[in-house]
N, C-alpha and C positions, 0 to 999 in steps of 0.2 A: 754559640750553639749551632747556628745555621752554617757557619764555616766548617765545623766538624762533620756535619751531615753532608755538605757538598764534597769534602775531601773523602769521606768514606764511600760515598756513591761513585766518585770518580775511580777510586781504587778498585772497587768491585767491577766496575765496567772495564778498566784496563786489564785486570786479571782474567776476565771472561774472554776478552779478545785474544790474549796471549794463549790461553788454554785451547781455545778453539783452533788456532793456527798450529799449535804444537801437536795436537791430536790428529791432524789431517794426514792421512796415509797417502803415499804416492801410488799411482796406478802402475801395475806391472807392464813392462814392455811387451808388445805383441808384434809379430811379423807374419804376414800372409803371403804365400807363394801361389803361383799359377803355372800350370803346364798343360799341354794337350795338343791334339790335332784332329782333323776331320770332324770337328764339332764336339768332340769329347774333352771337357775341361775338368781338371782336378788340381789339387794343391794341399798345402799344409798350413795349419795355424801353429806357430811356435812361440814359446814364451818361457822365461825362467820360472814362472809360476804355472805348474801343470793345470791349475784350476782355469787358466785363461786359454787353454788349448782345446778342450773338448766342450761340446754343447754350445759352440759359438756359431751363430748364423753367418754365412758367407754369401754375399751377393756377387754375381758375375755380370759384367757390363761389356757391351761392344762400344768402342770409342766412336763417337760421331765427329768431334772436332779434332783439334791438335793436342789437347791435353785432357786428362780425366776430369769430368764434371758430372757427378751423379744426377744433377737435376736435368741434364740434357742427354746424356748417353743412354743407350737402350739396354735395360735390364733383360738379360736372356735366361737367367736361372738363379737358383739359390739352393743351398744345402746346409745342413747342420754338421759341423765337424765332429768326428768320433775318434776315440783313441786308436792310434795305429803306430806301434812302436813308441818312439820317445815324443811324438807330436800328435796333434789332432788332424785327421785327414778329412777332406771334404771332396765331393764329386757331383757334378750336375748331370752326368751321363751325356747322351747325344743331344746337344742343343739345336742341331740343324744349322748352326752358323759356322761355316767351314773357312771363311775368308774374312780378314779384317784385322783389327787390333782389339785386344781384349785385356781386361784386368779384373781383379777380385778385390772385394772390400769386406772387412769385418768391423762392425760398429764397436764403439767403446762401451764398456759396461761400468758398473759402480767400482769394480776392482781392477779392470783391465783397459789398457789404451786400445784404440782403434788402429787400423792400418789399411793402406792401399797397397796392393801388389805392384811390382813393375808391370809395364804394359808389354804384352807379347804380340807378335805379328804372325799371322797365319795366312 
């Protein structure tokens, strides 16, 4: 009797683990771009899932070291991407930072992957 209970309990536990792994959805790819000059920075959030393009907060950083590190780099602005053509567009306006290296970051969400843009030099 105890053996049957142990086997039944193990079977339920294994099926629960398999079901939770099978039901896990992949996060949609996200790409963030950055452009700009004279302190005005803007870009796009692109994704095959249109829900991952709009209403995404994008932070813009000025690079301090040799490679992006959001814990060290200086955050100079942020915006929420809004629909603009096939993608979501963000713009921080005139940040006042005209020279240096800059990049943008969109955090991951429950449904969407996060991304860092390439670093641009101005």
